[in-house]
Backbone as JSON, one array per atom type, in Angstrom:
{
  "sequence": "XXXXXXXXXXXXXXXXXXXXXXXXXXXXXXXXXXXXXXXXXXXXXXXXXXXXXXXXXXXXXXXXXXXXXXXXXXXXXXXXXXXXXXXXXXXXXXXXXXXXXXXXXXXXXXXXXXXXXXXXXXXXXXXXXXXXXXXXXXXXXXXXXXXXXXX",
  "N": [[-141.43, 184.27, 90.23], [-140.35, 182.04, 89.01], [-137.79, 182.94, 88.37], [-136.65, 183.1, 90.91], [-136.44, 180.43, 91.67], [-134.61, 179.55, 89.79], [-132.36, 181.04, 90.62], [-131.88, 179.95, 93.16], [-131.28, 177.31, 92.47], [-128.97, 177.81, 90.96], [-127.21, 178.88, 92.89], [-127.08, 176.68, 94.63], [-125.87, 174.78, 92.92], [-123.42, 176.05, 92.49], [-122.31, 176.02, 95.11], [-122.17, 173.27, 95.5], [-120.31, 172.48, 93.52], [-118.0, 173.9, 94.24], [-117.37, 172.87, 96.69], [-115.97, 170.5, 96.64], [-112.91, 168.77, 95.82], [-110.97, 168.2, 92.81], [-110.74, 165.44, 92.56], [-112.92, 164.59, 93.96], [-112.82, 164.3, 96.71], [-112.73, 165.55, 100.08], [-110.87, 168.26, 101.67], [-109.61, 167.38, 104.05], [-108.76, 164.7, 103.92], [-106.17, 163.82, 103.12], [-103.59, 161.59, 102.19], [-100.89, 160.6, 104.32], [-97.56, 161.32, 103.65], [-94.68, 159.19, 103.6], [-91.26, 158.86, 104.33], [-88.35, 157.07, 103.73], [-85.52, 156.85, 105.65], [-82.02, 156.8, 105.21], [-78.73, 156.16, 106.17], [-75.23, 156.35, 105.41], [-73.4, 155.24, 107.02], [-72.76, 153.37, 110.03], [-75.08, 153.79, 111.58], [-78.25, 152.79, 111.54], [-81.37, 153.8, 110.23], [-83.67, 152.45, 110.7], [-85.26, 152.16, 113.15], [-86.34, 154.78, 113.3], [-87.8, 154.9, 110.93], [-89.64, 152.83, 111.43], [-90.97, 153.96, 113.56], [-92.25, 156.1, 112.33], [-94.01, 154.69, 110.63], [-95.56, 153.44, 112.55], [-96.87, 155.55, 113.81], [-98.09, 157.12, 111.83], [-100.73, 156.65, 110.99], [-102.4, 157.42, 113.01], [-105.13, 159.3, 114.15], [-104.83, 161.53, 115.69], [-102.5, 162.72, 114.99], [-100.89, 164.7, 112.63], [-98.45, 164.87, 111.16], [-95.37, 163.05, 111.22], [-92.07, 163.11, 112.25], [-88.9, 161.69, 112.47], [-85.73, 160.74, 113.8], [-82.87, 158.75, 114.53], [-80.26, 157.66, 116.77], [-77.75, 155.33, 117.86], [-78.66, 154.8, 120.44], [-80.81, 156.49, 121.01], [-84.03, 157.81, 120.11], [-85.46, 160.39, 118.39], [-88.43, 162.02, 118.17], [-90.71, 163.99, 116.44], [-93.86, 165.31, 116.48], [-96.69, 166.51, 114.72], [-99.57, 167.98, 115.69], [-103.05, 168.22, 115.0], [-104.82, 171.36, 115.01], [-107.23, 171.54, 116.6], [-106.92, 169.37, 118.23], [-104.95, 170.04, 119.95], [-105.73, 170.73, 122.46], [-105.78, 168.42, 123.9], [-103.11, 167.81, 124.1], [-101.1, 167.04, 126.0], [-102.06, 164.56, 126.86], [-102.06, 163.16, 124.42], [-99.3, 163.17, 123.86], [-98.4, 161.69, 126.05], [-99.62, 159.12, 125.71], [-98.61, 158.45, 123.2], [-95.85, 158.41, 123.65], [-95.7, 156.32, 125.51], [-96.55, 154.22, 123.89], [-94.45, 154.16, 122.05], [-92.3, 153.55, 123.74], [-93.0, 151.01, 124.46], [-92.76, 149.73, 122.0], [-90.06, 150.13, 121.41], [-88.13, 149.18, 123.63], [-85.43, 149.34, 124.48], [-84.39, 151.71, 123.61], [-83.9, 155.22, 124.18], [-86.48, 157.44, 124.31], [-87.34, 160.49, 122.86], [-89.8, 162.81, 122.68], [-91.67, 165.31, 121.05], [-93.97, 168.0, 120.43], [-93.52, 170.48, 119.68], [-93.21, 173.29, 117.55], [-90.71, 174.34, 116.74], [-88.98, 172.2, 117.27], [-90.05, 170.33, 115.56], [-89.39, 171.49, 113.09], [-86.56, 171.4, 113.25], [-86.02, 168.62, 113.43], [-87.12, 167.78, 111.04], [-85.43, 169.13, 109.27], [-83.03, 167.8, 109.82], [-83.75, 165.23, 109.0], [-84.0, 165.69, 106.23], [-81.33, 166.29, 105.62], [-80.2, 163.78, 106.14], [-81.4, 162.28, 104.13], [-80.43, 163.42, 101.76], [-77.65, 163.55, 101.8], [-74.58, 161.93, 102.73], [-73.97, 161.19, 106.13], [-71.92, 161.35, 108.93], [-71.76, 159.2, 111.82], [-70.97, 160.5, 114.14], [-71.52, 163.19, 113.59], [-74.29, 163.01, 113.32], [-75.01, 162.22, 115.92], [-74.23, 164.5, 117.28], [-75.98, 166.43, 116.22], [-78.45, 165.35, 117.05], [-78.13, 165.49, 119.8], [-78.09, 168.27, 120.12], [-80.73, 168.88, 119.39], [-82.14, 167.54, 121.39], [-81.27, 169.03, 123.56], [-82.49, 171.47, 122.94], [-85.14, 170.68, 123.33], [-85.2, 170.33, 126.09], [-84.75, 172.91, 126.98], [-87.06, 174.34, 126.37], [-90.21, 175.1, 127.77]],
  "CA": [[-141.22, 183.06, 91.01], [-139.49, 181.17, 88.21], [-136.42, 183.43, 88.51], [-136.14, 182.78, 92.24], [-136.08, 179.01, 91.65], [-133.36, 179.48, 89.02], [-131.27, 181.55, 91.47], [-131.62, 178.97, 94.21], [-130.58, 176.2, 91.82], [-127.65, 178.28, 90.58], [-126.41, 178.97, 94.12], [-126.86, 175.31, 95.08], [-124.9, 174.18, 92.01], [-122.13, 176.69, 92.78], [-121.83, 175.49, 96.4], [-121.85, 171.86, 95.29], [-119.09, 172.35, 92.72], [-116.82, 174.45, 94.92], [-117.16, 172.17, 97.95], [-115.16, 169.29, 96.46], [-111.71, 168.86, 94.99], [-111.12, 167.6, 91.49], [-110.92, 164.0, 92.68], [-114.16, 164.31, 94.66], [-112.65, 164.14, 98.15], [-112.62, 166.81, 100.8], [-109.51, 168.67, 101.97], [-109.05, 166.76, 105.23], [-108.45, 163.28, 103.78], [-104.94, 163.62, 102.37], [-102.74, 160.55, 102.76], [-99.66, 161.11, 104.9], [-96.4, 160.77, 102.98], [-93.63, 158.66, 104.44], [-89.95, 158.86, 103.7], [-87.41, 156.14, 104.34], [-84.22, 157.48, 105.88], [-80.89, 155.89, 105.1], [-77.42, 156.77, 106.33], [-74.24, 155.53, 104.76], [-72.51, 154.65, 108.02], [-73.26, 152.3, 110.88], [-76.35, 154.08, 112.25], [-79.41, 152.47, 110.72], [-82.54, 154.61, 110.55], [-84.84, 151.59, 110.76], [-86.19, 152.52, 114.22], [-87.05, 156.02, 112.94], [-88.78, 154.54, 109.9], [-90.7, 152.06, 112.08], [-91.72, 154.92, 114.37], [-93.15, 156.82, 111.41], [-95.07, 153.78, 110.2], [-96.4, 153.17, 113.7], [-97.65, 156.73, 114.21], [-98.65, 157.89, 110.72], [-102.16, 156.44, 110.79], [-103.18, 157.89, 114.15], [-105.91, 160.48, 113.77], [-104.4, 162.65, 116.51], [-101.2, 163.19, 114.52], [-100.87, 165.07, 111.2], [-97.15, 164.53, 110.59], [-94.38, 162.46, 112.11], [-90.69, 163.21, 111.8], [-88.1, 160.98, 113.45], [-84.37, 160.33, 113.52], [-82.35, 157.99, 115.66], [-78.86, 157.26, 116.9], [-77.73, 153.95, 118.34], [-79.33, 154.67, 121.74], [-81.91, 157.43, 121.18], [-84.95, 158.11, 119.01], [-86.07, 161.71, 118.54], [-89.68, 162.03, 117.4], [-91.45, 165.25, 116.45], [-95.2, 165.08, 115.94], [-97.51, 167.69, 114.48], [-100.93, 167.67, 116.13], [-104.03, 169.16, 114.46], [-105.11, 172.5, 115.88], [-108.29, 171.27, 117.56], [-106.47, 168.3, 119.12], [-103.92, 170.57, 120.84], [-106.26, 170.8, 123.82], [-105.41, 167.14, 124.53], [-101.71, 167.6, 123.72], [-100.38, 166.27, 127.03], [-102.56, 163.18, 126.8], [-101.57, 162.58, 123.17], [-97.87, 162.92, 124.03], [-98.22, 160.62, 127.03], [-99.98, 157.82, 125.12], [-97.69, 158.18, 122.1], [-94.55, 158.04, 124.22], [-95.86, 154.97, 126.08], [-96.61, 153.3, 122.76], [-93.1, 154.05, 121.49], [-91.46, 152.84, 124.72], [-93.37, 149.6, 124.36], [-92.23, 149.22, 120.73], [-88.6, 150.21, 121.45], [-87.82, 149.24, 125.06], [-84.03, 149.61, 124.78], [-84.03, 153.06, 123.15], [-84.4, 156.37, 124.94], [-87.41, 158.13, 123.42], [-87.56, 161.92, 123.07], [-90.98, 163.15, 121.89], [-92.08, 166.7, 121.17], [-94.93, 168.53, 119.46], [-93.14, 171.88, 119.53], [-92.96, 173.63, 116.14], [-89.27, 174.5, 116.53], [-88.4, 170.86, 117.25], [-90.52, 169.72, 114.3], [-88.56, 172.04, 112.01], [-85.19, 170.91, 113.39], [-85.98, 167.19, 113.09], [-87.4, 167.72, 109.6], [-84.2, 169.55, 108.6], [-82.08, 166.7, 109.98], [-84.22, 164.16, 108.1], [-83.63, 166.06, 104.86], [-79.88, 166.11, 105.51], [-79.95, 162.34, 106.07], [-81.86, 161.78, 102.84], [-79.73, 163.97, 100.61], [-76.2, 163.45, 101.85], [-74.03, 161.0, 103.71], [-73.69, 161.87, 107.38], [-71.2, 160.48, 109.86], [-72.51, 158.93, 113.05], [-70.63, 161.53, 115.12], [-72.28, 164.39, 113.25], [-75.68, 162.71, 113.63], [-75.16, 162.27, 117.37], [-74.1, 165.9, 117.69], [-77.24, 167.09, 115.86], [-79.51, 164.84, 117.93], [-77.87, 166.06, 121.13], [-78.52, 169.67, 120.07], [-82.2, 168.89, 119.37], [-82.58, 167.14, 122.74], [-81.01, 170.19, 124.4], [-83.59, 172.41, 122.65], [-86.36, 170.16, 123.97], [-85.1, 170.57, 127.53], [-84.81, 174.35, 127.22], [-88.41, 174.87, 126.22], [-91.12, 174.62, 128.81]],
  "C": [[-140.27, 182.12, 90.28], [-138.03, 181.6, 88.33], [-135.85, 183.08, 89.87], [-135.73, 181.31, 92.32], [-134.77, 178.83, 90.88], [-132.18, 179.97, 89.86], [-130.89, 180.56, 92.56], [-130.86, 177.78, 93.63], [-129.16, 176.59, 91.43], [-126.71, 178.36, 91.79], [-126.1, 177.57, 94.64], [-125.81, 174.61, 94.22], [-123.51, 174.75, 92.26], [-121.52, 176.13, 94.06], [-121.41, 174.03, 96.24], [-120.53, 171.69, 94.54], [-117.85, 172.89, 93.42], [-116.5, 173.72, 96.21], [-116.27, 170.95, 97.84], [-113.93, 169.6, 95.62], [-111.98, 168.23, 93.64], [-111.36, 166.1, 91.57], [-112.14, 163.61, 93.5], [-114.01, 164.11, 96.15], [-112.55, 165.51, 98.8], [-111.18, 167.07, 101.17], [-108.87, 167.84, 103.08], [-108.59, 165.32, 105.07], [-107.22, 163.04, 102.93], [-104.15, 162.48, 103.0], [-101.43, 161.16, 103.25], [-98.47, 160.5, 104.18], [-95.39, 160.24, 103.99], [-92.34, 158.63, 103.64], [-89.06, 157.89, 104.45], [-86.06, 156.82, 104.45], [-83.13, 156.43, 105.83], [-79.63, 156.69, 105.34], [-76.39, 155.83, 105.75], [-73.27, 154.9, 105.76], [-73.27, 153.63, 108.85], [-74.65, 152.55, 111.46], [-77.51, 153.85, 111.28], [-80.59, 153.32, 111.16], [-83.82, 153.77, 110.56], [-85.77, 151.91, 111.93], [-86.98, 153.81, 113.92], [-88.13, 155.73, 111.9], [-89.94, 153.74, 110.5], [-91.58, 152.97, 112.94], [-92.72, 155.67, 113.49], [-94.31, 155.94, 110.98], [-96.06, 153.51, 111.34], [-97.36, 154.33, 113.99], [-98.4, 157.43, 113.07], [-100.16, 157.74, 110.56], [-103.01, 156.85, 111.98], [-103.88, 159.19, 113.77], [-105.5, 161.72, 114.56], [-103.12, 163.3, 116.0], [-101.28, 163.46, 113.01], [-99.59, 164.59, 110.53], [-96.26, 163.93, 111.65], [-93.02, 162.61, 111.46], [-89.85, 162.54, 112.88], [-86.71, 160.7, 112.91], [-83.88, 159.55, 114.74], [-80.84, 157.84, 115.59], [-78.89, 155.82, 117.41], [-78.53, 153.76, 119.61], [-80.59, 155.51, 121.89], [-82.76, 157.52, 119.91], [-85.58, 159.47, 119.32], [-87.27, 161.77, 117.6], [-90.34, 163.39, 117.56], [-92.79, 164.99, 115.78], [-95.91, 166.42, 115.77], [-98.96, 167.3, 114.75], [-101.89, 168.67, 115.51], [-104.44, 170.2, 115.49], [-106.15, 172.19, 116.95], [-107.91, 170.17, 118.55], [-105.42, 168.8, 120.11], [-104.4, 170.75, 122.27], [-105.93, 169.53, 124.6], [-103.95, 166.8, 124.29], [-100.95, 166.75, 124.73], [-100.79, 164.81, 127.01], [-102.05, 162.47, 125.55], [-100.09, 162.25, 123.3], [-97.63, 161.75, 124.98], [-98.51, 159.25, 126.41], [-99.03, 157.45, 123.98], [-96.34, 157.74, 122.62], [-94.61, 156.64, 124.84], [-95.88, 153.91, 124.97], [-95.22, 153.08, 122.15], [-92.16, 153.32, 122.44], [-91.76, 151.35, 124.69], [-92.78, 148.98, 123.09], [-90.71, 149.17, 120.72], [-88.13, 150.3, 122.9], [-86.37, 149.62, 125.38], [-83.61, 151.03, 124.41], [-84.61, 154.12, 124.09], [-85.22, 157.22, 123.98], [-87.51, 159.6, 123.83], [-88.69, 162.32, 122.13], [-91.34, 164.61, 122.13], [-93.09, 167.05, 120.09], [-94.66, 170.01, 119.23], [-92.76, 172.17, 118.07], [-91.47, 173.77, 115.83], [-88.59, 173.13, 116.42], [-88.81, 170.14, 115.97], [-89.65, 170.19, 113.14], [-87.14, 171.49, 112.06], [-85.07, 169.43, 113.0], [-86.23, 167.0, 111.6], [-86.15, 168.1, 108.8], [-83.14, 168.44, 108.68], [-82.46, 165.51, 109.11], [-83.8, 164.44, 106.66], [-82.13, 165.91, 104.64], [-79.54, 164.63, 105.37], [-80.35, 161.77, 104.71], [-80.95, 162.2, 101.7], [-78.22, 163.86, 100.66], [-75.78, 162.45, 102.92], [-73.66, 161.78, 104.97], [-72.98, 160.89, 108.31], [-72.03, 160.29, 111.13], [-72.19, 159.97, 114.13], [-71.42, 162.81, 114.86], [-73.76, 164.2, 113.59], [-75.92, 162.79, 115.14], [-75.09, 163.7, 117.89], [-75.4, 166.66, 117.4], [-78.38, 166.65, 116.77], [-79.36, 165.41, 119.33], [-78.33, 167.53, 121.19], [-80.04, 169.77, 120.1], [-82.75, 168.53, 120.76], [-82.37, 168.3, 123.72], [-82.08, 171.27, 124.2], [-84.88, 171.99, 123.32], [-86.35, 170.47, 125.46], [-85.22, 172.04, 127.87], [-86.24, 174.86, 127.24], [-89.33, 174.26, 127.25], [-92.55, 174.64, 128.33]]
}
């Protein structure tokens, strides 16, 4: 009987120690990183940065990637797997929220993985190298065209 109590305590201790990270938090509570985008020409990325700040703390959204031109904002959101059942509702409320925050800009919102990758790639290009406004508009137009193609 004494050995069975020792085994139970050993298993309990093992489960307790492996259930937490080194800092004592669980896996799901990671803070979302934000990156400030800057271009060297006339197109300011402030609306894209404000979009990220606006959406980063929503529990329905894991990641936000955004870029903008003078007239358009392209936003790609990554939704947790279990929240994908409410994807249309999440997109609808998020787009309404963004239209309210940026009434003069045309908002393009997508949760498609391909669009997320393309917007993320464009963000990285904006961060690491100077990009002309014409090149940025061309890239954004290509992403918007991809959004329209996919159903």
